C-alpha positions in Angstrom: 0.0 0.0 0.0 2.8 2.4 0.9 4.5 1.7 -2.5 1.3 2.4 -4.4 0.8 5.7 -2.5 4.3 6.7 -3.4 3.8 6.0 -7.1 0.6 8.0 -7.1 2.3 11.0 -5.4 5.3 10.8 -7.8 2.9 10.8 -10.9 1.2 14.0 -9.7 4.5 15.8 -8.8 6.1 15.6 -12.2 3.7 17.7 -14.3 2.8 19.9 -11.4 6.3 21.0 -10.7 7.4 21.4 -14.3 4.8 24.2 -14.7 5.2 25.6 -11.1 8.9 26.4 -11.6 8.1 28.9 -14.3 5.2 30.3 -12.4 7.3 30.6 -9.2 10.3 32.4 -10.8 8.0 34.4 -13.1 5.9 35.8 -10.2 9.1 36.6 -8.2 10.6 38.5 -11.2 7.3 40.3 -11.8 7.1 41.6 -8.2 10.8 42.3 -8.1 10.7 44.6 -11.2 7.3 46.1 -10.6 8.1 47.1 -7.0 11.5 48.6 -8.0 13.5 45.8 -6.4 11.8 46.2 -3.0 13.7 43.4 -1.4 17.0 45.3 -2.0 15.8 48.9 -1.9 14.0 48.6 1.5 16.2 45.9 3.0 17.6 48.2 5.7 14.1 49.4 6.5 12.9 45.8 6.9 15.6 45.2 9.6 14.4 48.3 11.4 10.8 47.2 11.2 11.7 43.7 12.6 13.7 45.1 15.5 11.0 47.7 16.3 8.4 44.9 16.2 9.4 43.7 19.7 7.3 46.4 21.2 3.7 45.6 22.2 1.1 47.5 20.3 -2.1 49.2 21.5 -3.7 45.9 22.5 -1.9 44.1 25.3 -3.4 40.8 24.1 -2.2 41.2 20.5 0.7 39.5 18.8 3.7 41.8 18.1 5.3 42.0 14.6 8.4 40.3 16.1 6.4 37.4 17.4 4.7 37.0 14.0 8.2 37.1 12.5 9.6 34.4 14.7 6.4 32.3 14.3 7.0 32.5 10.6 10.7 31.8 11.1 9.8 28.8 13.3 8.1 27.2 10.3 10.8 28.4 7.8 14.0 27.7 9.8 14.1 24.0 10.5 14.3 20.7 8.7 14.5 22.3 5.3 17.7 24.1 6.3 19.5 20.9 7.5 17.9 17.9 5.8 16.5 19.7 2.8 19.7 21.3 1.8 21.6 18.0 2.1 18.9 16.3 0.0 19.3 19.0 -2.7 23.1 18.5 -2.8 23.0 14.7 -2.7 20.4 14.5 -5.5 21.0 17.7 -7.5 24.7 18.3 -6.9 26.4 21.4 -5.4 24.8 23.6 -8.1 21.4 23.1 -6.4 22.6 25.6 -3.8 22.7 28.3 -6.5 19.1 27.7 -7.4 18.1 27.8 -3.7 19.8 31.3 -3.5 18.1 32.5 -6.6 14.6 31.4 -5.7 15.1 33.1 -2.3 16.4 36.5 -3.6 13.6 36.6 -6.2 11.1 35.1 -3.9 11.6 37.8 -1.2 9.4 40.1 -3.4 6.7 37.4 -3.5 6.9 37.1 0.3 6.5 40.8 0.6 3.4 40.8 -1.6 1.6 38.0 0.0 2.3 39.1 3.6 1.2 42.7 2.9 -2.0 41.4 1.4 -2.6 39.2 4.4 -2.3 42.3 6.7 -4.7 44.3 4.5 -7.4 41.7 4.5 -7.0 40.3 8.0 -10.1 40.1 10.3 -10.6 40.2 14.1 -10.6 36.8 15.7 -13.6 35.4 17.6 -12.2 36.8 20.9 -11.9 40.3 19.3 -8.3 40.7 20.7 -6.4 38.8 18.0 -6.3 38.8 14.2 -6.6 36.1 11.6 -5.8 36.2 7.9 -3.8 34.8 5.0 -4.4 33.7 1.4 -7.8 32.2 2.1 -8.9 35.6 3.4 -7.5 37.8 0.6 -8.7 35.4 -2.0 -12.2 35.5 -0.6 -12.4 39.3 0.0 -10.0 40.6 -2.6 -11.0 38.3 -5.5 -14.5 37.6 -4.3 -14.0 33.9 -4.7 -14.8 32.1 -1.5 -14.7 28.6 -3.2 -11.1 29.3 -4.2 -10.3 30.5 -0.7 -11.8 27.3 0.8 -9.8 25.2 -1.7 -6.6 27.0 -0.6 -7.5 26.6 3.0 -8.0 22.8 2.5 -4.7 22.5 0.7 -2.9 24.4 3.5 -4.5 22.3 6.2 -3.4 19.1 4.3 0.1 20.5 3.8 1.0 22.2 7.1 -1.5 20.5 9.4 -0.7 17.0 8.2 2.1 16.4 5.7 4.7 18.9 6.9 4.2 17.6 10.5 5.1 14.2 9.2 8.3 15.6 7.6 9.4 17.1 10.8 8.9 13.9 12.9 10.5 11.8 10.1 13.7 13.9 10.3 13.8 13.9 14.1 13.6 10.0 13.9 16.4 9.9 11.3 18.7 12.0 13.4 18.0 10.3 16.7 18.4 6.8 15.1 21.8 7.8 13.6 23.0 9.5 16.8 21.6 7.2 19.5 19.9 4.3 17.9 16.5 5.3 19.3 13.4 3.2 18.3 11.3 5.2 15.8 8.0 4.1 17.3 9.0 5.2 20.8 10.3 8.5 19.4 7.0 9.0 17.5 4.9 8.5 20.7 7.2 10.8 22.7 6.7 13.6 20.0 3.0 13.2 20.2 3.1 13.6 24.0 5.2 16.7 23.7 3.2 18.3 20.9 -0.3 17.8 22.4 -0.2 20.4 25.3 1.3 23.1 23.1 -1.1 22.9 20.2 -4.1 22.6 22.5 -2.9 25.9 24.0 -3.7 27.9 20.9 -1.9 30.6 18.8 -0.8 32.8 21.7 1.1 29.9 23.3 2.6 29.1 19.8 3.8 32.7 19.4 5.4 32.8 22.9 7.1 29.4 22.4 8.5 30.4 19.0 9.8 33.8 20.3 11.7 32.0 23.1 13.2 29.0 21.2 13.9 30.2 17.6 16.8 32.6 18.4 18.4 30.0 20.7 18.3 27.1 18.2 19.3 29.3 15.2 22.2 30.8 17.2 23.6 27.4 18.3 23.6 26.1 14.8 25.0 29.2 13.2 27.9 29.3 15.8 28.8 25.7 14.8 28.6 26.6 11.1 30.7 29.7 11.6 33.4 27.7 13.4 33.5 25.1 10.6 33.7 27.9 7.9 36.5 29.7 9.7 38.5 26.5 10.2 38.1 25.8 6.4 38.3 29.5 5.2 40.8 28.6 2.6 38.3 26.4 0.9 35.6 29.0 0.5 36.6 30.0 -3.0 36.6 26.3 -4.0 33.1 25.8 -2.6 31.8 28.8 -4.5 33.5 27.4 -7.6 31.8 24.1 -7.1 28.3 25.7 -6.7 28.5 28.0 -9.7 30.3 25.4 -12.0 27.6 22.8 -11.3 24.6 25.1 -11.4 24.1 25.0 -15.1 25.2 21.4 -15.8 22.0 19.9 -17.4 23.3 16.4 -16.8 24.7 17.1 -13.3 22.3 14.7 -11.7 20.7 12.5 -14.3 19.5 14.6 -17.2 17.1 17.5 -17.8 13.4 17.9 -18.0 11.3 19.6 -20.6 13.9 19.1 -23.3 16.8 20.2 -21.1 15.2 23.5 -20.0 15.0 22.3 -16.4 17.9 20.2 -15.0 17.6 17.9 -12.0 20.0 20.4 -10.3 17.6 23.3 -10.9 14.6 21.3 -9.9 16.0 20.1 -6.6 17.4 23.5 -5.7 14.0 25.2 -6.3 11.9 22.5 -4.6 14.1 22.4 -1.5 14.4 26.2 -1.6 10.7 26.7 -1.6 10.2 24.1 1.1 12.7 25.9 3.3 11.8 29.6 2.8 8.2 29.2 1.6 8.3 32.4 -0.5 5.1 32.6 -2.5 3.7 29.4 -1.1 1.1 31.2 1.0 2.1 29.9 4.4 3.9 32.8 6.1 1.1 35.2 5.5 -1.0 33.3 8.0 1.5 34.3 10.7 2.0 37.8 9.2 -1.8 38.5 9.4 -1.8 37.9 13.2 0.5 40.8 14.0 -0.6 44.2 15.1 1.0 46.8 12.9 0.3 50.4 11.8 0.8 49.6 8.1 0.4 46.3 6.0 3.7 46.9 4.3 5.5 46.9 7.7 4.8 43.2 8.1 5.3 42.5 4.5 8.9 43.7 4.8 9.4 41.7 8.1 8.3 38.5 6.4 10.5 39.3 3.4 13.5 39.5 5.7 12.6 36.0 7.0 13.2 34.6 3.6 16.7 36.1 3.5 17.6 34.8 7.0 16.3 31.3 6.2 18.0 30.7 2.9 20.8 33.1 2.3 22.1 32.7 5.9 21.0 29.4 7.5 20.7 27.2 4.3 24.1 28.5 3.1 25.6 27.4 6.5 24.5 23.8 5.9 25.6 23.9 2.3 29.1 25.0 3.3 29.3 22.4 6.1 28.5 19.6 3.6 30.7 20.9 0.8 33.8 21.6 2.7 33.6 18.2 4.4 33.8 16.3 1.1 31.3 13.6 2.3 28.7 14.4 -0.4 28.5 12.2 -3.5 28.0 8.9 -1.6 24.9 7.1 -0.5 24.1 9.3 2.5 21.3 11.9 2.1 19.2 14.2 4.2 20.0 14.8 7.8 22.4 11.8 8.0 24.6 13.5 5.3 24.7 16.7 7.3 25.5 14.7 10.5 28.3 12.9 8.7 29.7 16.3 7.5 29.7 17.7 11.0 31.3 14.6 12.5 34.0 14.8 9.9 34.7 18.4 11.0 34.3 18.4 14.8 34.3 14.7 15.9 31.7 12.3 17.1 30.0 14.8 19.4 28.8 16.6 16.3 26.2 13.9 15.7 24.8 14.3 19.2 24.8 18.1 18.9 23.0 18.1 15.6 20.4 15.6 16.8 19.6 18.0 19.8 19.5 21.1 17.7 17.5 19.4 14.9 15.0 18.3 17.5 14.6 22.0 18.6 14.3 23.1 14.9 11.8 20.4 13.9 9.7 20.6 17.1 9.3 24.4 16.8 8.4 23.9 13.1 5.7 21.4 14.1 4.3 24.2 16.3 4.6 26.9 13.7 3.0 24.7 11.0 0.1 24.0 13.3 -0.5 27.7 13.8 -0.9 28.2 10.1 -3.3 25.2 9.7 -5.4 26.2 12.7 -6.1 29.6 11.2 -7.4 28.0 8.0 -9.6 25.5 9.9 -11.2 28.5 11.6 -11.7 30.1 8.2 -13.7 27.2 6.9 -15.6 26.5 10.1 -14.9 27.7 13.7 -16.2 24.9 15.8 -14.8 23.3 18.9 -15.5 19.7 17.7 -13.9 20.3 14.3 -10.9 21.9 16.0 -10.5 19.0 18.4 -10.7 16.4 15.6 -8.2 18.5 13.6 -5.7 18.6 16.5 -6.1 14.8 16.9 -5.3 14.4 13.2 -2.2 16.5 13.6 -1.0 14.3 16.4 -1.7 11.3 14.2 0.4 12.6 11.4 3.3 13.4 13.8 3.4 9.7 14.6 2.8 8.6 10.9 5.9 10.6 9.8 8.0 9.1 12.5 7.5 5.5 11.2 7.4 6.1 7.4 10.1 6.1 4.8 12.0 9.3 4.0 11.3 9.4 0.2 7.5 9.0 0.6 7.2 11.7 3.3 9.3 14.2 1.3 7.4 13.5 -2.0 4.1 14.0 -0.2 5.5 17.4 1.0 6.3 18.4 -2.6 2.8 17.5 -3.7 1.2 19.5 -0.9 3.3 22.6 -1.2 3.0 22.6 -5.0 -0.8 22.7 -4.7 -0.7 25.6 -2.3 1.8 27.5 -4.4 -0.2 27.3 -7.6 -3.3 28.8 -6.0 -1.5 31.5 -4.0 0.8 32.7 -6.8 -2.1 33.2 -9.2 -4.0 35.0 -6.5 -1.2 37.5 -5.6 -0.7 38.2 -9.3 -4.4 39.0 -9.7 -4.2 41.2 -6.6 -0.9 42.9 -7.5 -2.5 46.3 -8.0 -3.3 46.4 -4.3 0.3 45.5 -3.4 1.5 48.4 -5.5 -1.0 50.7 -3.9 0.1 49.7 -0.4 3.8 50.2 -1.2 3.2 53.6 -2.8 1.3 54.7 0.3 4.1 53.5 2.6 6.9 55.0 0.7 5.1 58.3 0.2 4.7 58.7 3.9 8.3 57.8 4.5 9.3 60.6 2.1 7.1 63.0 4.0 9.1 62.2 7.2 6.1 60.4 8.8 6.0 57.0 10.4 3.8 55.2 7.9 0.3 54.4 9.1 -2.3 53.0 6.7 -5.8 54.6 6.8 -8.5 53.0 4.7 -10.4 56.4 4.6 -7.6 57.7 2.3 -8.4 54.9 -0.2 -12.2 54.9 -0.7 -12.0 52.4 -3.6 -10.8 49.7 -1.2 -13.6 50.1 1.3 -16.0 47.7 -0.5 -13.4 44.9 -0.5 -12.2 45.2 3.2 -14.6 43.3 5.5 -13.3 44.7 8.8 -12.9 48.0 10.6 -9.2 47.4 11.5 -7.8 50.0 9.1 
C-alpha cells in the first residue's frame, strides 16, 4: 500500500512542478521589477521594522510583529535548512545551492506581496483581541471567490497540518536513530506527547514558544557553522566554484526535464528552496496577518526578511558544512549527510549536537506549522469539535511521519506545497495592483518624514473589499 501511494504521489508531482517552476520564478521576477526591487531597496528598513516589532502594540493581548516574524521563522527555519539542503546537494549536486539562493532572492518580493495582502485583508478573531488572515482571506475578500479561498485553506491544512508535520517527525527520527539508535515508534509516541499540550494551548502559546526558542536554536547552529567555515576558510573560493560550475550542468544529476530547460539540479534547488523559505507558497502570510502593525507593508517587509535569513544565511551554512567536508556524493542523504559532514569536521560529538539542535528546529516547526493550519480550519468553520478532531489528526500525522520512509514523506510534501503555491501565486498576481497601492502609500509617507500608518479612509476604492474595521 505504501509503495502504491508513493507511485501515485510521484505521478502527480512531475507535471505539477514542471509548470510551477516557471510560475514561481516568473511571479518573483514580476514583483521584483514592478516594486522597483523592493527586497533590496528597502532591506535596511525591513531590519528596522523587525527590531522595532518587539514592542507591544495598543492591544496588550495582541501578537507583536516580532512574534509574528519568529512564528514564521519557526516554520521556515528547520528541517529544510538541515535535511532539505543536504537532499538538494545529494540528488541535484552542489549547483542546487545556487538555485536555492536565486529562488530566495527573487522570492523575497513574492513574500513581501503575500504578507502585505494578508495584513490588508485580516479580520478580528472570535475573541476580538487577535487577528486572523492569509491567502484564504485575501482570495475570498480581494477576489470575491470564497470557493477558491476554501480550496486554498484545505490545501494548506493538508500541507501544514498533516504532511509537513510528518516531515518534521520523520527527520527527528532519522537524526536520533543515527546518533543514539532510538526506536522510531517510541520516538514518535514521545513527539505526540510533547506536541499535544502546546497545540491545544492555541496561537498565543505558539507565538510565545516560538519567540523563546527560535533565536536560541538558530544561534547554536550558526555558531557551529561559523566555526567550521573559519577552520576551512581557505576552501571557501573552491566551494563557490563548485556551486557555480555545477549550477548550469544539465546532466549534473541525471539529465534534464522539458527538453533540457530544467535540469535535476535546478529542480531540486528550487523544490528544497521553496520548502525551506516558503516564499510565494502562501504559508507565512498566516503568521503575518496575526501581527498588530500600523501599516500592512511593515509586516510584508518583516516576512520578506525572514526569507533572506532562512535561505541566504541558514541554508548557506548547511551547504558550506556539507561541501567543505567532502562527504557528499555517496549514498548518504538528508539529515544523515549533514550529520556525517559535521562529525568529519568536529568529531563524534557533532552527531549528538545536531540531533539535539535538529529536535529543537523540527519541534518548533511542528508548532509553527500547526499555527498556520489552525487559522485555516477556523476560516472554513470555527467549531470546537472540528478543532478538536483536527488537532487529533495533527498528532496522528506526527506519529505517521515518525515511522514512514524518507522518500514517501518528502514527496508528499512536494505535492502538498505545490498545490498551495499554484493557487497562491495566481491569487497574488491578480491582486498585484493592491500590493503596489500599499507600497506607494508606505513610501510616500516615509518621504514626508512620517512614520507610515495606513488609513482606509484615504483609499475609498478599497472600502468595499475590506470586511473589517481594522484599518
